[in-house]
Backbone of each chain as nested JSON, in Angstrom:
{
  "chains": [
    {"id": "A", "residues": [
      {"number": 1, "name": "MET", "atoms": {"N": [23.955, 42.85, 61.099], "CA": [23.328, 43.476, 59.861], "C": [22.187, 42.582, 59.565]}},
      {"number": 2, "name": "ALA", "atoms": {"N": [20.781, 42.866, 59.309], "CA": [19.97, 41.958, 58.991], "C": [20.017, 41.248, 57.456]}},
      {"number": 3, "name": "ASP", "atoms": {"N": [19.628, 40.006, 57.327], "CA": [19.696, 39.406, 56.248], "C": [18.777, 39.777, 55.237]}},
      {"number": 4, "name": "LYS", "atoms": {"N": [17.613, 40.085, 55.499], "CA": [16.478, 40.268, 54.472], "C": [16.275, 41.871, 54.504]}},
      {"number": 5, "name": "PHE", "atoms": {"N": [15.612, 42.002, 53.206], "CA": [15.457, 43.4, 52.946], "C": [14.077, 43.578, 53.514]}},
      {"number": 6, "name": "ASP", "atoms": {"N": [13.844, 44.959, 54.071], "CA": [12.597, 45.352, 54.528], "C": [11.484, 45.283, 53.523]}},
      {"number": 7, "name": "GLU", "atoms": {"N": [10.184, 45.538, 53.859], "CA": [9.335, 45.213, 52.782], "C": [9.161, 46.198, 51.8]}},
      {"number": 8, "name": "ALA", "atoms": {"N": [9.273, 47.243, 52.174], "CA": [9.349, 48.495, 51.203], "C": [10.518, 48.111, 50.062]}},
      {"number": 9, "name": "SER", "atoms": {"N": [11.548, 47.671, 50.496], "CA": [12.771, 47.337, 49.496], "C": [12.259, 46.099, 48.596]}},
      {"number": 10, "name": "GLN", "atoms": {"N": [11.551, 45.15, 49.426], "CA": [11.201, 43.974, 48.755], "C": [10.355, 44.255, 47.611]}},
      {"number": 11, "name": "ARG", "atoms": {"N": [9.285, 45.124, 47.995], "CA": [8.313, 45.815, 46.792], "C": [9.089, 46.26, 45.705]}},
      {"number": 12, "name": "GLU", "atoms": {"N": [9.945, 47.226, 46.135], "CA": [10.759, 47.982, 44.906], "C": [11.43, 46.906, 44.134]}},
      {"number": 13, "name": "LEU", "atoms": {"N": [12.105, 46.043, 44.797], "CA": [13.088, 45.06, 44.077], "C": [11.996, 44.104, 43.344]}},
      {"number": 14, "name": "THR", "atoms": {"N": [10.846, 43.761, 43.641], "CA": [9.848, 43.089, 42.856], "C": [9.499, 43.626, 41.533]}},
      {"number": 15, "name": "GLU", "atoms": {"N": [9.38, 44.975, 41.709], "CA": [8.972, 45.792, 40.65], "C": [10.199, 46.096, 39.822]}},
      {"number": 16, "name": "PHE", "atoms": {"N": [11.075, 46.174, 40.198], "CA": [12.392, 46.285, 39.485], "C": [12.537, 45.123, 38.705]}},
      {"number": 17, "name": "LEU", "atoms": {"N": [12.323, 43.967, 39.259], "CA": [12.716, 42.834, 38.542], "C": [11.59, 42.437, 37.394]}},
      {"number": 18, "name": "GLU", "atoms": {"N": [10.47, 42.906, 37.549], "CA": [9.291, 42.861, 36.71], "C": [9.789, 43.729, 35.619]}},
      {"number": 19, "name": "ARG", "atoms": {"N": [10.147, 45.134, 35.809], "CA": [10.55, 45.71, 34.616], "C": [11.596, 45.254, 33.795]}},
      {"number": 20, "name": "GLN", "atoms": {"N": [12.766, 44.623, 34.548], "CA": [13.865, 43.879, 33.878], "C": [13.35, 42.944, 32.849]}},
      {"number": 21, "name": "GLN", "atoms": {"N": [12.508, 41.944, 33.625], "CA": [11.955, 40.947, 32.59], "C": [11.382, 41.326, 31.556]}},
      {"number": 22, "name": "ALA", "atoms": {"N": [10.447, 42.262, 31.675], "CA": [9.607, 42.936, 30.627], "C": [10.944, 43.372, 29.397]}},
      {"number": 23, "name": "GLN", "atoms": {"N": [11.855, 43.939, 30.164], "CA": [12.916, 44.49, 29.033], "C": [13.636, 43.365, 28.376]}},
      {"number": 24, "name": "ALA", "atoms": {"N": [13.859, 42.364, 29.245], "CA": [14.541, 41.033, 28.551], "C": [13.818, 40.381, 27.767]}},
      {"number": 25, "name": "ARG", "atoms": {"N": [12.455, 40.463, 27.686], "CA": [11.532, 39.721, 26.646], "C": [11.638, 40.668, 25.476]}},
      {"number": 26, "name": "MET", "atoms": {"N": [11.73, 42.2, 25.455], "CA": [11.68, 43.039, 24.332], "C": [13.063, 42.915, 23.575]}},
      {"number": 27, "name": "SER", "atoms": {"N": [14.256, 42.728, 24.489], "CA": [15.511, 42.347, 23.825], "C": [15.619, 41.176, 23.183]}},
      {"number": 28, "name": "SER", "atoms": {"N": [14.916, 40.269, 23.623], "CA": [14.976, 38.7, 23.179], "C": [14.184, 38.818, 21.701]}},
      {"number": 29, "name": "GLN", "atoms": {"N": [13.058, 39.474, 21.654], "CA": [12.373, 39.623, 20.315], "C": [13.025, 40.401, 19.27]}},
      {"number": 30, "name": "ILE", "atoms": {"N": [13.888, 41.172, 19.984], "CA": [14.596, 42.315, 19.144], "C": [15.91, 41.416, 18.1]}},
      {"number": 31, "name": "GLN", "atoms": {"N": [16.508, 40.538, 19.214], "CA": [17.432, 39.6, 18.732], "C": [16.744, 38.653, 17.771]}},
      {"number": 32, "name": "ASN", "atoms": {"N": [15.544, 38.077, 18.08], "CA": [14.983, 37.136, 17.148], "C": [14.536, 37.733, 15.801]}},
      {"number": 33, "name": "PHE", "atoms": {"N": [14.114, 38.972, 15.798], "CA": [13.932, 39.903, 14.571], "C": [15.104, 40.034, 13.737]}},
      {"number": 34, "name": "THR", "atoms": {"N": [16.251, 40.561, 14.371], "CA": [17.394, 40.685, 13.839], "C": [17.945, 39.716, 12.8]}},
      {"number": 35, "name": "VAL", "atoms": {"N": [17.946, 38.524, 13.561], "CA": [18.081, 37.072, 12.704], "C": [17.434, 36.913, 11.394]}},
      {"number": 36, "name": "SER", "atoms": {"N": [15.959, 36.849, 11.835], "CA": [15.011, 36.788, 10.724], "C": [15.186, 37.631, 9.501]}},
      {"number": 37, "name": "CYS", "atoms": {"N": [15.041, 38.914, 10.007], "CA": [15.261, 40.041, 9.112], "C": [16.482, 40.161, 8.278]}},
      {"number": 38, "name": "TRP", "atoms": {"N": [17.585, 39.65, 8.785], "CA": [18.831, 39.741, 8.156], "C": [18.685, 38.57, 7.091]}},
      {"number": 39, "name": "ASP", "atoms": {"N": [18.375, 37.724, 7.567], "CA": [18.123, 36.233, 6.695], "C": [17.25, 36.449, 5.414]}},
      {"number": 40, "name": "LYS", "atoms": {"N": [16.179, 37.401, 5.586], "CA": [15.352, 37.777, 4.629], "C": [15.905, 38.938, 3.706]}},
      {"number": 41, "name": "CYS", "atoms": {"N": [16.542, 39.713, 4.206], "CA": [16.879, 41.154, 3.681], "C": [18.426, 41.33, 3.146]}},
      {"number": 42, "name": "VAL", "atoms": {"N": [19.232, 40.588, 3.717], "CA": [20.722, 40.982, 3.472], "C": [21.33, 39.675, 2.886]}},
      {"number": 43, "name": "THR", "atoms": {"N": [21.105, 39.661, 1.675], "CA": [21.113, 38.424, 0.564], "C": [22.539, 38.327, 0.175]}},
      {"number": 44, "name": "GLY", "atoms": {"N": [23.245, 39.374, -0.076], "CA": [24.421, 39.203, -0.862], "C": [25.894, 39.516, 0.001]}},
      {"number": 45, "name": "THR", "atoms": {"N": [26.892, 39.67, -0.694], "CA": [28.177, 39.685, 0.059], "C": [27.952, 41.129, 1.101]}},
      {"number": 46, "name": "PRO", "atoms": {"N": [28.524, 41.036, 2.265], "CA": [28.409, 42.275, 2.991], "C": [29.356, 43.36, 2.474]}},
      {"number": 47, "name": "SER", "atoms": {"N": [28.83, 44.721, 2.477], "CA": [29.818, 45.696, 1.829], "C": [29.856, 46.731, 2.84]}},
      {"number": 48, "name": "THR", "atoms": {"N": [30.374, 47.923, 2.618], "CA": [30.811, 48.937, 3.434], "C": [29.83, 49.522, 4.171]}},
      {"number": 49, "name": "ARG", "atoms": {"N": [28.575, 49.432, 3.568], "CA": [27.482, 49.931, 4.358], "C": [26.268, 49.255, 3.727]}},
      {"number": 50, "name": "PHE", "atoms": {"N": [24.97, 49.196, 4.198], "CA": [23.707, 48.792, 3.514], "C": [23.338, 49.647, 2.433]}},
      {"number": 51, "name": "SER", "atoms": {"N": [22.625, 49.221, 1.312], "CA": [22.135, 49.916, 0.423], "C": [20.593, 50.281, 0.885]}},
      {"number": 52, "name": "ARG", "atoms": {"N": [20.451, 51.277, 0.294], "CA": [18.888, 51.833, 0.719], "C": [17.975, 50.773, 0.878]}},
      {"number": 53, "name": "SER", "atoms": {"N": [17.838, 49.827, -0.196], "CA": [16.819, 48.783, -0.363], "C": [17.031, 47.78, 0.898]}},
      {"number": 54, "name": "GLU", "atoms": {"N": [18.324, 47.686, 1.332], "CA": [18.364, 46.767, 2.167], "C": [17.951, 47.347, 3.628]}},
      {"number": 55, "name": "GLU", "atoms": {"N": [18.322, 48.557, 3.95], "CA": [17.652, 49.507, 4.996], "C": [16.18, 49.552, 5.221]}},
      {"number": 56, "name": "ASN", "atoms": {"N": [15.614, 49.671, 3.853], "CA": [14.015, 49.658, 3.985], "C": [13.646, 48.348, 4.466]}},
      {"number": 57, "name": "CYS", "atoms": {"N": [13.998, 47.259, 3.647], "CA": [13.641, 46.068, 3.9], "C": [13.655, 45.662, 5.257]}},
      {"number": 58, "name": "LEU", "atoms": {"N": [15.007, 45.958, 6.052], "CA": [14.874, 45.516, 7.505], "C": [13.949, 46.308, 8.261]}},
      {"number": 59, "name": "ALA", "atoms": {"N": [13.552, 47.573, 8.056], "CA": [12.649, 48.308, 8.723], "C": [11.35, 47.771, 8.413]}},
      {"number": 60, "name": "ASN", "atoms": {"N": [10.986, 47.469, 7.202], "CA": [9.804, 46.91, 6.745], "C": [9.424, 45.638, 7.419]}},
      {"number": 61, "name": "CYS", "atoms": {"N": [10.737, 44.775, 7.463], "CA": [10.538, 43.396, 7.849], "C": [10.123, 43.382, 9.441]}},
      {"number": 62, "name": "VAL", "atoms": {"N": [10.402, 44.251, 10.381], "CA": [10.043, 44.357, 11.819], "C": [8.548, 44.794, 11.584]}},
      {"number": 63, "name": "ASP", "atoms": {"N": [8.081, 45.763, 10.962], "CA": [6.671, 46.179, 10.675], "C": [5.675, 45.137, 10.257]}},
      {"number": 64, "name": "ARG", "atoms": {"N": [6.151, 44.457, 9.29], "CA": [5.27, 43.299, 8.709], "C": [5.296, 42.044, 9.437]}},
      {"number": 65, "name": "PHE", "atoms": {"N": [6.063, 41.894, 10.41], "CA": [6.354, 40.834, 11.18], "C": [4.945, 41.122, 12.355]}},
      {"number": 66, "name": "LEU", "atoms": {"N": [5.118, 42.397, 12.965], "CA": [4.249, 42.644, 13.765], "C": [2.808, 42.663, 13.272]}},
      {"number": 67, "name": "ASP", "atoms": {"N": [2.659, 43.288, 12.118], "CA": [1.222, 43.17, 11.416], "C": [0.726, 41.808, 11.242]}},
      {"number": 68, "name": "THR", "atoms": {"N": [1.663, 40.827, 10.893], "CA": [1.555, 39.422, 10.678], "C": [0.933, 38.833, 12.209]}},
      {"number": 69, "name": "SER", "atoms": {"N": [1.513, 39.219, 13.172], "CA": [0.954, 38.672, 14.532], "C": [-0.345, 39.21, 14.835]}},
      {"number": 70, "name": "LEU", "atoms": {"N": [-0.619, 40.501, 14.773], "CA": [-1.596, 41.249, 14.844], "C": [-2.846, 40.287, 14.058]}},
      {"number": 71, "name": "PHE", "atoms": {"N": [-2.593, 40.199, 12.447], "CA": [-3.498, 39.681, 11.875], "C": [-4.02, 38.033, 12.078]}},
      {"number": 72, "name": "MET", "atoms": {"N": [-2.795, 37.478, 12.288], "CA": [-3.073, 35.928, 13.148], "C": [-4.011, 35.924, 14.237]}},
      {"number": 73, "name": "VAL", "atoms": {"N": [-3.958, 36.825, 15.067], "CA": [-4.549, 36.946, 16.322], "C": [-6.029, 37.238, 15.949]}},
      {"number": 74, "name": "LYS", "atoms": {"N": [-6.469, 38.149, 14.844], "CA": [-7.472, 38.482, 14.216], "C": [-8.108, 37.399, 13.508]}},
      {"number": 75, "name": "GLN", "atoms": {"N": [-7.605, 36.683, 13.042], "CA": [-7.969, 35.406, 12.084], "C": [-8.558, 34.361, 13.2]}},
      {"number": 76, "name": "LEU", "atoms": {"N": [-7.761, 34.299, 14.082], "CA": [-7.996, 33.316, 15.147], "C": [-9.167, 33.458, 15.737]}},
      {"number": 77, "name": "GLU", "atoms": {"N": [-9.497, 34.968, 16.186], "CA": [-10.751, 35.309, 16.711], "C": [-11.978, 35.214, 15.922]}},
      {"number": 78, "name": "GLU", "atoms": {"N": [-11.568, 35.594, 14.513], "CA": [-12.827, 35.449, 13.655], "C": [-13.262, 33.955, 13.369]}},
      {"number": 79, "name": "LYS", "atoms": {"N": [-12.232, 33.149, 13.186], "CA": [-12.652, 31.491, 13.338], "C": [-13.24, 31.13, 14.538]}},
      {"number": 80, "name": "ARG", "atoms": {"N": [-13.086, 31.797, 15.4], "CA": [-13.567, 31.288, 16.82], "C": [-14.976, 31.633, 16.908]}},
      {"number": 81, "name": "ILE", "atoms": {"N": [-15.14, 33.042, 16.504], "CA": [-16.812, 33.452, 16.489], "C": [-17.356, 32.743, 15.368]}},
      {"number": 82, "name": "GLN", "atoms": {"N": [-17.132, 32.466, 14.425], "CA": [-17.801, 31.567, 13.111], "C": [-17.981, 30.3, 13.739]}},
      {"number": 83, "name": "SER", "atoms": {"N": [-17.085, 29.493, 14.288], "CA": [-17.187, 28.232, 14.716], "C": [-18.298, 28.031, 15.727]}},
      {"number": 84, "name": "GLY", "atoms": {"N": [-18.65, 29.347, 16.524], "CA": [-19.534, 29.312, 17.579], "C": [-20.884, 29.328, 17.179]}},
      {"number": 85, "name": "ARG", "atoms": {"N": [-21.075, 29.975, 15.702], "CA": [-22.523, 29.813, 15.135], "C": [-23.042, 28.577, 15.106]}}
    ]},
    {"id": "B", "residues": [
      {"number": 1, "name": "MET", "atoms": {"N": [21.757, 49.007, 53.751], "CA": [20.641, 48.378, 53.149], "C": [20.498, 48.962, 51.483]}},
      {"number": 2, "name": "THR", "atoms": {"N": [20.429, 50.329, 51.534], "CA": [20.075, 51.098, 50.34], "C": [21.334, 50.25, 49.281]}},
      {"number": 3, "name": "ALA", "atoms": {"N": [22.582, 50.327, 49.851], "CA": [23.761, 49.903, 49.147], "C": [23.765, 48.611, 48.628]}},
      {"number": 4, "name": "ARG", "atoms": {"N": [23.38, 47.642, 49.312], "CA": [23.059, 46.287, 49.015], "C": [22.115, 46.142, 47.925]}},
      {"number": 5, "name": "LYS", "atoms": {"N": [20.848, 47.021, 48.176], "CA": [19.712, 46.818, 47.301], "C": [20.301, 47.323, 45.872]}},
      {"number": 6, "name": "GLU", "atoms": {"N": [20.986, 48.371, 45.789], "CA": [21.563, 49.146, 44.667], "C": [22.589, 48.135, 43.793]}},
      {"number": 7, "name": "ALA", "atoms": {"N": [23.242, 47.442, 44.792], "CA": [24.239, 46.6, 43.998], "C": [23.586, 45.459, 43.439]}},
      {"number": 8, "name": "MET", "atoms": {"N": [22.562, 44.755, 44.239], "CA": [21.756, 43.83, 43.601], "C": [21.302, 44.163, 42.187]}},
      {"number": 9, "name": "MET", "atoms": {"N": [20.649, 45.524, 42.257], "CA": [19.834, 45.989, 40.954], "C": [21.191, 46.016, 39.843]}},
      {"number": 10, "name": "ASN", "atoms": {"N": [21.949, 46.919, 40.128], "CA": [23.022, 46.877, 39.313], "C": [23.468, 45.443, 38.779]}},
      {"number": 11, "name": "SER", "atoms": {"N": [23.842, 44.563, 39.73], "CA": [24.014, 43.27, 39.226], "C": [23.375, 42.579, 38.155]}},
      {"number": 12, "name": "VAL", "atoms": {"N": [21.92, 42.788, 38.508], "CA": [20.918, 42.312, 37.41], "C": [20.889, 42.831, 36.222]}},
      {"number": 13, "name": "LYS", "atoms": {"N": [21.014, 44.196, 36.153], "CA": [21.337, 44.892, 35.124], "C": [22.252, 44.694, 34.197]}},
      {"number": 14, "name": "GLN", "atoms": {"N": [23.57, 44.413, 34.733], "CA": [24.678, 44.016, 34.022], "C": [24.453, 42.735, 33.408]}},
      {"number": 15, "name": "GLU", "atoms": {"N": [24.193, 41.566, 34.209], "CA": [23.963, 40.379, 33.638], "C": [22.932, 40.284, 32.586]}},
      {"number": 16, "name": "LEU", "atoms": {"N": [21.963, 40.914, 32.518], "CA": [20.976, 40.8, 31.199], "C": [21.805, 41.697, 30.057]}},
      {"number": 17, "name": "ALA", "atoms": {"N": [22.544, 42.782, 30.426], "CA": [23.083, 43.351, 29.335], "C": [24.183, 42.629, 28.664]}},
      {"number": 18, "name": "LEU", "atoms": {"N": [24.94, 41.723, 29.485], "CA": [25.734, 40.674, 29.13], "C": [25.449, 39.574, 28.41]}},
      {"number": 19, "name": "ALA", "atoms": {"N": [24.308, 39.279, 28.735], "CA": [23.636, 38.203, 27.896], "C": [23.121, 38.698, 26.909]}},
      {"number": 20, "name": "ASN", "atoms": {"N": [22.626, 39.659, 26.515], "CA": [22.137, 40.304, 25.426], "C": [23.339, 40.49, 24.403]}},
      {"number": 21, "name": "ALA", "atoms": {"N": [24.514, 40.978, 24.697], "CA": [25.661, 41.26, 24.116], "C": [26.354, 40.014, 23.619]}},
      {"number": 22, "name": "GLN", "atoms": {"N": [26.099, 39.016, 24.452], "CA": [26.845, 37.502, 23.973], "C": [25.824, 36.946, 22.889]}},
      {"number": 23, "name": "GLU", "atoms": {"N": [24.44, 37.087, 22.894], "CA": [23.581, 36.778, 21.962], "C": [23.79, 37.18, 20.537]}},
      {"number": 24, "name": "LEU", "atoms": {"N": [24.075, 38.655, 20.666], "CA": [24.251, 39.369, 19.487], "C": [25.439, 38.924, 18.78]}},
      {"number": 25, "name": "MET", "atoms": {"N": [26.581, 38.438, 19.471], "CA": [27.749, 38.264, 18.948], "C": [27.663, 36.798, 18.442]}},
      {"number": 26, "name": "ASN", "atoms": {"N": [26.986, 36.039, 19.063], "CA": [26.651, 34.644, 18.692], "C": [26.179, 34.672, 17.324]}},
      {"number": 27, "name": "LYS", "atoms": {"N": [25.062, 35.398, 17.36], "CA": [24.258, 35.202, 16.112], "C": [24.982, 35.82, 15.068]}},
      {"number": 28, "name": "ALA", "atoms": {"N": [25.746, 37.059, 15.4], "CA": [26.737, 37.683, 14.507], "C": [27.55, 36.787, 13.494]}},
      {"number": 29, "name": "SER", "atoms": {"N": [28.332, 35.941, 14.596], "CA": [29.297, 34.843, 14.352], "C": [28.678, 33.866, 13.218]}},
      {"number": 30, "name": "GLU", "atoms": {"N": [27.42, 33.45, 13.605], "CA": [26.821, 32.28, 12.842], "C": [26.553, 32.758, 11.412]}},
      {"number": 31, "name": "ARG", "atoms": {"N": [25.915, 33.975, 11.504], "CA": [25.47, 34.466, 10.107], "C": [26.569, 34.84, 9.319]}},
      {"number": 32, "name": "CYS", "atoms": {"N": [27.576, 35.312, 9.768], "CA": [28.92, 35.952, 9.037], "C": [29.79, 34.49, 8.626]}},
      {"number": 33, "name": "PHE", "atoms": {"N": [29.685, 33.771, 9.601], "CA": [30.47, 32.437, 9.029], "C": [29.887, 32.123, 7.98]}},
      {"number": 34, "name": "THR", "atoms": {"N": [28.502, 31.93, 7.785], "CA": [27.853, 31.369, 6.614], "C": [28.217, 32.155, 5.494]}},
      {"number": 35, "name": "LYS", "atoms": {"N": [28.114, 33.334, 5.802], "CA": [28.469, 34.322, 4.521], "C": [29.782, 34.243, 3.934]}},
      {"number": 36, "name": "CYS", "atoms": {"N": [30.552, 34.417, 4.816], "CA": [32.105, 34.656, 4.283], "C": [32.873, 33.456, 4.352]}},
      {"number": 37, "name": "VAL", "atoms": {"N": [32.9, 32.372, 5.152], "CA": [33.598, 31.254, 4.986], "C": [33.035, 30.007, 4.254]}},
      {"number": 38, "name": "THR", "atoms": {"N": [33.055, 30.063, 3.318], "CA": [32.187, 29.395, 2.237], "C": [33.027, 27.987, 2.198]}},
      {"number": 39, "name": "LYS", "atoms": {"N": [34.118, 27.78, 2.069], "CA": [35.205, 26.647, 1.96], "C": [36.201, 26.799, 3.046]}},
      {"number": 40, "name": "PRO", "atoms": {"N": [35.941, 26.388, 4.154], "CA": [37.044, 26.338, 5.432], "C": [38.303, 25.738, 4.911]}},
      {"number": 41, "name": "GLY", "atoms": {"N": [39.527, 26.692, 5.266], "CA": [40.733, 26.164, 4.851], "C": [41.55, 25.889, 6.135]}},
      {"number": 42, "name": "GLU", "atoms": {"N": [42.871, 25.991, 5.793], "CA": [43.754, 25.839, 6.928], "C": [43.753, 27.122, 8.15]}},
      {"number": 43, "name": "SER", "atoms": {"N": [43.565, 28.127, 7.575], "CA": [43.386, 29.364, 8.124], "C": [42.248, 30.219, 7.559]}},
      {"number": 44, "name": "LEU", "atoms": {"N": [41.981, 31.474, 8.423], "CA": [41.156, 32.34, 7.508], "C": [41.995, 33.346, 6.639]}},
      {"number": 45, "name": "SER", "atoms": {"N": [41.66, 33.244, 5.587], "CA": [42.358, 34.06, 4.528], "C": [41.983, 35.539, 4.767]}},
      {"number": 46, "name": "SER", "atoms": {"N": [42.797, 36.628, 4.323], "CA": [42.742, 37.826, 4.666], "C": [41.475, 38.473, 3.709]}},
      {"number": 47, "name": "SER", "atoms": {"N": [40.987, 37.611, 3.044], "CA": [39.668, 38.131, 2.157], "C": [38.463, 37.745, 2.976]}},
      {"number": 48, "name": "GLU", "atoms": {"N": [38.552, 36.5, 3.669], "CA": [37.603, 36.255, 4.698], "C": [37.574, 36.814, 5.766]}},
      {"number": 49, "name": "GLN", "atoms": {"N": [38.536, 37.38, 6.045], "CA": [38.809, 38.227, 7.492], "C": [38.057, 39.695, 7.036]}},
      {"number": 50, "name": "THR", "atoms": {"N": [38.443, 40.249, 5.904], "CA": [37.867, 41.432, 5.506], "C": [36.285, 41.339, 5.403]}},
      {"number": 51, "name": "CYS", "atoms": {"N": [35.864, 39.949, 4.775], "CA": [34.458, 39.83, 4.859], "C": [33.859, 39.956, 5.961]}},
      {"number": 52, "name": "LEU", "atoms": {"N": [34.301, 39.095, 6.986], "CA": [33.893, 38.968, 8.518], "C": [33.592, 40.286, 9.221]}},
      {"number": 53, "name": "SER", "atoms": {"N": [34.874, 41.093, 8.958], "CA": [34.656, 42.419, 9.504], "C": [33.642, 43.228, 9.208]}},
      {"number": 54, "name": "ARG", "atoms": {"N": [33.528, 43.275, 7.88], "CA": [32.406, 44.163, 7.241], "C": [31.091, 43.287, 7.761]}},
      {"number": 55, "name": "CYS", "atoms": {"N": [31.146, 42.518, 7.56], "CA": [29.637, 41.591, 8.05], "C": [29.263, 41.936, 9.55]}},
      {"number": 56, "name": "LEU", "atoms": {"N": [30.331, 41.978, 10.421], "CA": [30.083, 42.144, 11.863], "C": [29.561, 43.755, 11.741]}},
      {"number": 57, "name": "ASP", "atoms": {"N": [29.941, 44.534, 11.324], "CA": [29.626, 45.809, 11.232], "C": [28.119, 45.983, 10.676]}},
      {"number": 58, "name": "ARG", "atoms": {"N": [27.665, 45.511, 9.464], "CA": [26.403, 45.313, 8.844], "C": [25.555, 44.78, 9.87]}},
      {"number": 59, "name": "TYR", "atoms": {"N": [25.89, 43.631, 10.279], "CA": [25.199, 42.841, 11.456], "C": [24.561, 43.712, 12.827]}},
      {"number": 60, "name": "MET", "atoms": {"N": [25.599, 44.639, 13.157], "CA": [25.387, 45.643, 14.09], "C": [24.384, 46.653, 13.666]}},
      {"number": 61, "name": "ASP", "atoms": {"N": [24.638, 47.099, 12.321], "CA": [23.727, 48.185, 11.764], "C": [22.154, 47.472, 11.847]}},
      {"number": 62, "name": "ALA", "atoms": {"N": [22.322, 46.183, 11.22], "CA": [20.666, 45.526, 11.227], "C": [20.268, 45.485, 12.473]}},
      {"number": 63, "name": "PHE", "atoms": {"N": [20.899, 45.203, 13.563], "CA": [20.493, 45.102, 15.055], "C": [19.932, 46.436, 15.297]}},
      {"number": 64, "name": "ASN", "atoms": {"N": [20.686, 47.692, 14.886], "CA": [20.094, 48.855, 15.439], "C": [19.054, 49.53, 14.538]}},
      {"number": 65, "name": "ILE", "atoms": {"N": [18.977, 49.09, 13.123], "CA": [17.628, 49.358, 12.461], "C": [16.335, 48.644, 12.999]}},
      {"number": 66, "name": "VAL", "atoms": {"N": [16.693, 47.372, 13.441], "CA": [15.536, 46.635, 13.897], "C": [15.292, 47.11, 15.346]}},
      {"number": 67, "name": "SER", "atoms": {"N": [16.144, 47.365, 16.355], "CA": [15.946, 47.954, 17.527], "C": [14.945, 49.195, 17.304]}},
      {"number": 68, "name": "LYS", "atoms": {"N": [15.672, 50.076, 16.444], "CA": [14.744, 51.45, 16.293], "C": [13.36, 51.137, 15.847]}},
      {"number": 69, "name": "THR", "atoms": {"N": [13.11, 50.457, 14.901], "CA": [11.922, 50.148, 14.23], "C": [10.867, 49.475, 15.425]}},
      {"number": 70, "name": "TYR", "atoms": {"N": [11.322, 48.497, 16.099], "CA": [10.679, 47.975, 16.819], "C": [10.272, 48.744, 18.064]}},
      {"number": 71, "name": "VAL", "atoms": {"N": [11.074, 49.541, 18.788], "CA": [10.83, 50.312, 19.725], "C": [9.722, 51.455, 19.301]}},
      {"number": 72, "name": "ALA", "atoms": {"N": [10.111, 52.029, 18.314], "CA": [9.088, 53.323, 17.659], "C": [7.775, 52.459, 17.448]}},
      {"number": 73, "name": "ARG", "atoms": {"N": [7.597, 51.296, 16.883], "CA": [6.297, 50.516, 16.678], "C": [5.492, 50.181, 17.988]}},
      {"number": 74, "name": "VAL", "atoms": {"N": [6.156, 49.774, 18.868], "CA": [5.336, 49.439, 20.361], "C": [5.189, 50.8, 21.047]}},
      {"number": 75, "name": "SER", "atoms": {"N": [6.167, 51.946, 20.919], "CA": [5.429, 53.227, 21.529], "C": [4.176, 53.765, 20.658]}},
      {"number": 76, "name": "ARG", "atoms": {"N": [4.131, 53.456, 19.346], "CA": [2.975, 53.988, 18.75], "C": [1.968, 53.219, 19.144]}},
      {"number": 77, "name": "GLU", "atoms": {"N": [1.972, 51.874, 19.273], "CA": [0.822, 51.079, 19.509], "C": [0.264, 51.343, 21.034]}},
      {"number": 78, "name": "ARG", "atoms": {"N": [1.132, 51.649, 21.966], "CA": [0.824, 51.853, 22.919], "C": [0.04, 53.158, 23.24]}},
      {"number": 79, "name": "LEU", "atoms": {"N": [0.454, 54.295, 22.441], "CA": [-0.132, 55.579, 22.367], "C": [-1.43, 55.342, 21.785]}},
      {"number": 80, "name": "GLU", "atoms": {"N": [-1.446, 54.67, 20.55], "CA": [-3.059, 54.369, 20.064], "C": [-3.952, 53.597, 20.961]}},
      {"number": 81, "name": "GLY", "atoms": {"N": [-3.258, 52.744, 21.876], "CA": [-4.062, 52.313, 22.93], "C": [-5.186, 51.135, 22.199]}},
      {"number": 82, "name": "GLN", "atoms": {"N": [-4.706, 50.514, 20.904], "CA": [-5.747, 49.546, 20.353], "C": [-6.153, 48.425, 21.317]}},
      {"number": 83, "name": "GLN", "atoms": {"N": [-7.23, 48.108, 21.272], "CA": [-7.907, 46.924, 21.962], "C": [-7.073, 45.473, 21.539]}},
      {"number": 84, "name": "ALA", "atoms": {"N": [-7.289, 45.117, 20.532], "CA": [-6.384, 43.866, 20.224], "C": [-5.091, 44.122, 19.509]}},
      {"number": 85, "name": "GLY", "atoms": {"N": [-4.47, 44.915, 20.502], "CA": [-3.269, 45.461, 20.142], "C": [-1.99, 44.515, 20.497]}},
      {"number": 86, "name": "LEU", "atoms": {"N": [-0.792, 45.256, 20.131], "CA": [0.435, 44.36, 20.383], "C": [0.599, 43.821, 21.4]}},
      {"number": 87, "name": "GLN", "atoms": {"N": [0.051, 44.587, 22.696], "CA": [-0.064, 44.066, 24.13], "C": [-0.192, 42.841, 24.274]}},
      {"number": 88, "name": "ASP", "atoms": {"N": [-1.412, 42.181, 23.266], "CA": [-1.571, 41.1, 23.512], "C": [-0.668, 39.786, 22.962]}},
      {"number": 89, "name": "VAL", "atoms": {"N": [-0.046, 40.219, 21.98], "CA": [1.042, 39.299, 21.168], "C": [2.594, 39.26, 21.65]}},
      {"number": 90, "name": "LEU", "atoms": {"N": [2.735, 40.529, 22.36], "CA": [4.121, 40.776, 22.767], "C": [4.605, 39.865, 23.938]}}
    ]}
  ]
}
């Protein structure tokens, strides 16, 4: 039995691992968002289901965090352009 | 060869899924301990246990809401193909 994978298999495995890593990064982000947004939105004693406002807060929290990241990148870019003048 | 390759791929997927589940449970335990066990006693009271059980369910709900929102947003950004898009910050 050969010890190594053939070239085609190696390429397939490399692509597979890259996809898995991308997915792992996404999972990690989701975990972080869950913790942060839980802290922001779920302030009281846990009950048998979320209130409508808690649900909305959690969904909004994710979108606003992503908006924040985009905004920060834009700000940085603008400052970079300004300081270049 | 194919069986070995598939076995390897399945093994990687399983490890990642397990790590993800463990992280979720660790964070849920931390958050719910903070919420429900404010003055640790000699054992977990039944009201503490009830609180913890509900809290775990809510944490899972929160995870699901966050996952759905995140995935939907990322898909939307990819479709719109913005220049300085989420691809740059993700």
